[in-house]
Steps between C-alpha positions, in 0.01 A plus 500: 500500500722561802439794733829656390407484131150639575652802676728567203208482254287735708788744540559517126128547429475815713505828304827686525477881527829657407395860568239696690443874530256686726334795326325817621164321525655277764482205261788253464555419133672170420716435194667180385785715367586863450259643237648545154203674331383809687231757425528822703203733550678772701792714374688486831486119492610493135798717592580280800520185285736678261708661775563150631636401159207285386330716236513207257235319705237765430260395224242778544443825688232758575465808278685725745816290531755686286835445674751370420486554125480127425155461660349738243527218248301251709131423446278735700199359682323824584458703816634340816189514720270362231712330231402286203459151646503328162827669405659386827382140456636494145849578632496183716671658801634302794402793722334842473643779717239759593399762752298388800229740380467329160155359431591188305686272741206264563414481130857408406527245779175338385669452163793323663745793484717575803472855634738689728361828637768746612440872543787712634384825661792599725879477499475196727256343253746551214764313697256220588361463147847488347585216738173318424555526125861392551365195681256434215776531241740288709769769496699593808603862445172681581627613846816638336289688246293658776809603696635675190168680445477608863860623502439701183196672659720591796768632263240718324405648837861561598564683174261780596613817677375589847267768361277225361405378847137564590412634154121466481393298197174424319510198266197466272428154360214606273282807452190392696710607696647191666818553698776276632489528880761432767358147519577413137828357373551836323452671834751261657755595236440872556544449873830319445611791283429731792193671349169561678186373327205738544249209485496293822492120512169517687323579170614172344783429254349672195206713616274715286533846646329836467700744289446758776697272734810553285445876499487505879804270534699729266781255407854612412535250213244313288548189284255404225475260206557693177196332344282672757678834521276693265277725711679389819608852594172663398282341766315751717737652756802303385683803359555604860673176597867564568626217279303631201566866570876439515520243218579206726296234316669185368316370193595135461532348156299186421811286546592669829147467634488129415813452711382706798147356530598131482596328827757265352869450432540851354420653839849650524472654155174659613679636808766654276235666282331652805838600644586682178167683522570607857855600411384729222174635644523512879524857634 
């Protein structure tokens, strides 16, 4: 065999990687082609796939993924952090999208299933993750989608009157109580709307706080998930909080809360929901 022919044979024997994506673990995941069968274990990632026009590639989701409507008809593989491995394997996915904090990445990889761990926690993360999923799906319009989302958040802020500025807000995530601080993506949205979050970023994105802390902070407006509203206003000392005393509490419906607490492509819709709350409740 001539040297020229040998080089050609060797070249054609090398594996060709058509696509690679770096995930939030710092791992570079290689794909021969853009995945066609996807299981998503995080609602924000499910919504990102669909927002990029590729909902048809989803073959399974976690039990909390409920938007858009079409994903409700997909097989559910359990809770995202600790899903049903057998159910995932049975769906024969090309890739599983999951949070970095999920506990099953090594188990799935040992079974020969590709895993991509992406966990958006800030506005910048939402932009980055949309672009990474766009890269995975081999679509080019992820940057355009983010620009539209970002512009819509800005429009929500510009729709508010000047009196909203510096309104002091408490956003409760669940009744432990855990709050959304300035350092969370919810806090970022409130800041862009011109509101002042009473929980500082120094406590972490979603800190568990003492109920007395809220009494001392005395917010102007409070936002709470309607599923956790029962008994909310009857906590010791809370009747004296300005927002409760003056009826300035926004009780979010289940659907509204799902939008607001998910760092994904409905970020602008969440901003509009919070803007409407501020518009109607701010003193």
